[in-house]
N, C-alpha and C positions, 0 to 999 in steps of 0.2 A: 504494500500500500504506500510506503514511503517513496519507493521508486516511481510509482505512478503519480504521486503528488509532485515529485521533482520534475517529471516530464511535462506537467501541466503548468508549472510555474513559468511566467514570462521571463525571458532572459535578455540582458543587455550585454553585448560584447563588441569588441573592436573588430572591424573587418580585417582580413588578412592580406588583402590586395594592396600592393604598394601604390598603385594608380589611384587608390581611393583613400589616401592617408587622411586621417582625421574623421573618417566616417565611422559611425557606430551602427550596430545592427540591433533592432528590436525583433525578437522572434517569439513565437508561441507554438508549443508542441512541435518543435523542430522546424518550423516553417518561418521564413523571413517575412515579417509583416511590412517593415520599412527600414531604410537606413537613414541616418541623420548626421548632421555636422553643425558646428556653430563658429561664429566669429564674434568680434566685438558688437557688431550691429545686427547679425542675422542668425536665425535658426533655419536650416535647410533640411527638408524631408524629401526622400527619394523613394518612389514606389514603382515597382515593375508591374505594368498593367498586363492583363490577359492578352494573348496573341491577337485576338480578333477585335480589340478595343483600339479606337483611334483617339487622337487628342480632342476632336470635336465632340466625342461622346463623354468625356470626363466632366464631372461636376465637382467643383471645389468652392466651398463657401468658407471664407475667412472672417471671423468675428474677433473682437478684441480679446476674448477669453475662450474661444471655441473654434475647432476645426472640423469641417464635414467634408468627406471625400466619397464620391460614388460614381456610378456609371448611369447615364441616361437610359431609362427603360428598365433598370433593375429595381426590384422592390426594396432592397436593403442597402444601406450605406456601408461602405468598406470601413470608414472611420467616422465616428460621431463622438468626439471626446473633448473634454476641457483641456485647455493649454496649461502648461506649468506656470506661465507668467503672461503678462499682457503684451499684445502686439499692436503695432500701428497699421491698421487695415489699409489705409490709402497708400502706404509704401510697400505693402506685401504683394507678391505676385506668384503666379504659377505658370508653368509651361510643360509641354509634352513633346518628347523627341525620341524616336527610335525605341518606342515601347517603355520609356521611363517618364513618369510624372515627377516633376521637380517643383516643390513648393518652397518659396523663400518668404519667411516670416520676419518682418522688421521688429526688433526688440524695442519696446518703449524705454526700458531701463538698459540703456547702452552699457556694455561691459559686464553685465551680470552673467554669471555662469549658470546655465540651466542644467539640471540633473538629467532631464529627459524632456522632449518636446511636449509629450502628453502626460497629464497628471495621472499618477498611479501606474504608469506603464514602464516599469524598470527604473534604472538609475545607474549613474556612473559609480564604479567602485572607487575607494579613496585614492588609489594610485593613479587611475585614469583621470579622476577629477583634478589632481595636481598637474597632470600633463596638459589638460585643457586650460587650466588657469595659466600655466606657463606660456602656452601658445598665444593666449589672448593678451597676456602682459607683453610679450615680445611684439605682437601686432601693434599694441598701443605705443611701445617705445619706437618702433619703426615709423609709425604715423607721426609722432611728435618730433622725431629726429631723422628726417629722410636721407641725410647724407651718411648715416652710419649703418653698418651691417650687424644685425643682432642674431643672425641664424645660429651661431654656435655659443650664444650666451648661456650661462648657467646661473642659478640662484643658490646662495648658501642658506640652508634652512628652508622654511616653508615659503611658498610662492605667495606674494601679496595679491590681493584681489584688484584686478585692473580697474574696477569701477570706483574704488575708494582710495587707492594708493596715491600719496602726495597730491591731495586735492581732488582726485578723481579724474575720470575721462574728460578730456577737453579743457582741463585746468592748465594754465600756463601763462 
């Protein structure tokens, strides 16, 4: 019974493909539901659509605190969930190309690290969370200091939060 319960528990894991660095997988019962990534400004969700579905058939509704994804003519939505945090609807977009639906959600709280795009759907483990915080902090440093190369920068101790560190994002 414990093994069956473990198989039904949603999992969040980092993708193994180097071409998709920074993407994480949300899976359920061994099936990938979506992949996602984040930057200082954006949460991106990637969904592989069924082979017979085109971009014009995709239905995506982005609300400040909710995401709905489905296919025209289908009775049930693929995703109808609360978001982990608030997004700016007017700046958020979606596109479909080569069987992949990409949804870019613009964070209202720029620089905040999201544990997961959808509330209660997995979460980053502590090590991965620190990696995400590091990537976002380096992105912030690069943005604030365009003439410098921070690709190999390291932090001693814990990584500061990009949103709050030294006056916060955009301070200067």
